[in-house]
N, C-alpha and C positions, 0 to 999 in steps of 0.2 A: 403672397403664394408660398415664399420660403418657410413662414412660420407653419403652414400648413403641413408642407412636407416633414419638417422637423418633428412636429407633434405626431404625424404618422408614423415615422421611424421610431420615435421613443415608445408609442404604443405597440409597434410591433416588436421591438426589442424585449419590452416587458413582458408581452404575451408569450415569446419565445422561452424566456427565462422561467416563467411561471409554468410553461408546459414541460419544460425538461426536469423542473423541481418536484412536479407532481407525478411524473413517470413512475412506474412500478418498482423502480431501483433495481430492476432485474438486468439492467446493462450500465456498463460505466465505460465512460471514454478517459483513456489515459495515455498521453504521450502518442496520440495520434492512432491509437488502437482501440478496438473494441472489446470488451470484455463481458461475457455473459454470466449469470448466477446459475452456476450449477451444483453448488453444496452450501446448504444452510442447516445449522444444528445447534442445539443447546449444549453448552459446554458447562460440565459439572465443575471444571477447574476454574473457569472464569466466573461461573455463576450467571453467565449471559450468553447471546447467541453470536456465532460466528459465521460470515457469510464469505464464500469463495467465488471469485469470478475468474473464469479463463477464457482465452480465445475460441471461437466458433469451434474449431476441430480438434480441441485439447480438453483434458478432464484431468482430475486429481490424481489419477494414475501414471498419465504421460503429459507433461506440459514443458513449456519453454519459458512461458511469462504467465503470471498471476497477480491478481490484486484481492485483497481480503480485508475485512472490515471485522473487528473484534469488540464487542462491548462488554466491559467490566463494571457492572453496577456497584460493586462493593469497593471499588479502588478510588479513593478521592485526590491521591496526590500523584499526577502524571509524571512530574520531574523526579520524584522519589522511585517510582516505579521504573522509568526509562533509567535511571542511575544503577539500579540493581540489575537491569538488563543488559546494560554496557559491562558492568563487573563479571557477568556470566559469560558473555562474549569473549572478554580478555582471558577467561580462565580455561576456555575451551580449545583445546590443540588444532581442532580442524578447522577454527574461526580465525579470521583476521579482522579486526577492528578498522575500518575505513575513516569514519568520521562520528562524532557524537557533540550534538549541539543541544543547548538549552536555554530557553526564555523564560526567567523566573517572572517577569511582569505580565507576560500572558499566560503563564503556567502551562506551556508546551515544550515538547523536546523532540529530537530526531535523532535517529541512529542508523547508520549503514555499515554492514559488514560483509565479507566474503567468506562463504562456507564451502569446504569441500566435501562432495559425497558421490554417491551413484546410485543409479535409477535403472532398473531393466537391462542391467549389464553394461550401463554407459557410465563412465566417468564425467563428473561437472564441477564446476564452480558456480554457486549461487550467490548472486549478489541479492541481499535483503536490505531494505530502506523501510523503516518504521518512522510513522509520525504519531505522537501520544499528546492528548489533551482531553480537557475536563469535558465531559457531556453536558449538554444545557440544562439539563433537569438533574440528574443524579449519576455519579460514577465516571468512568472514562471511557472515551473512543480511542480505538487504533486503527491506523489506516496503514496497509502494508503493500509494497509493490516488491515483487521478486522476478528474477530473471535467471534462467540456467544457461549456461555456457559449456556446452559439451565438448570435450577434448580426446584425442587420441596420443598425439605426440607432444614433445617438450617444447617444440616450436609454438604450437596452438597455445600451450599454458603461457608463454610470453607474450603472445599476442592478446590474449584474453586480459592477462594482466596490465597491458598498456591501454588497452580499449575502457576497462574499468576505472582505472586511475584518470584518464582522459575525460570521462563524462560523469563521474560520480557526483560532482558538485551540481551539475546540470538535473541530475534525477533527484537529488535532495532538494533542490529549488522547487522542482516541479511538485514533490509530493508534500512539502511545507506549505507551498501557495493552493494546494487542490483542497476544496473543502470535503470534510468527511460525509459521506450519504448517510441518510438514516438506515439504520440495520433494519434487515427483513426478518422478523420474528415469526418464522415458521420453519419447519422441516422439508427441506428439499434435498432429493438424492440425486 
């Protein structure tokens, strides 16, 4: 009887995994949040599609969290690409590099940084975390998680800095261990 229960549970688990993988990729779960595909377009710069996911009540113009998938069919070296991105971050005055890691054996890299900006008349710090890895067939895939921290006072800036410092490694581990879903290759506005 125990064997039957275990077999049933294994079949149920496999079925759930297959079902979630074959979903339309119009919904992503990350860090206990649900993100919906709200923007998909072909990027001339990347020569591939970009998918942007936001929480239910947010969009490209007004958001606090987002997940994005970028497909670069013409980029074959994720480590070199990520290294160049790291250098750009270090040269940009409004960015602060948090961490850059690379695994040459698996041909993957991850980058996290804090960016200062403003949107809709509100100042914010934006944490960006990227994972770069080879596409199974051709090119490179990038998974991005971004979160904006809006502030008004200097004391809020200090609190944001402490929070980002405290949980940056957690978010890096999450993104590194997360599989990159297939890119949706259709235009969605």
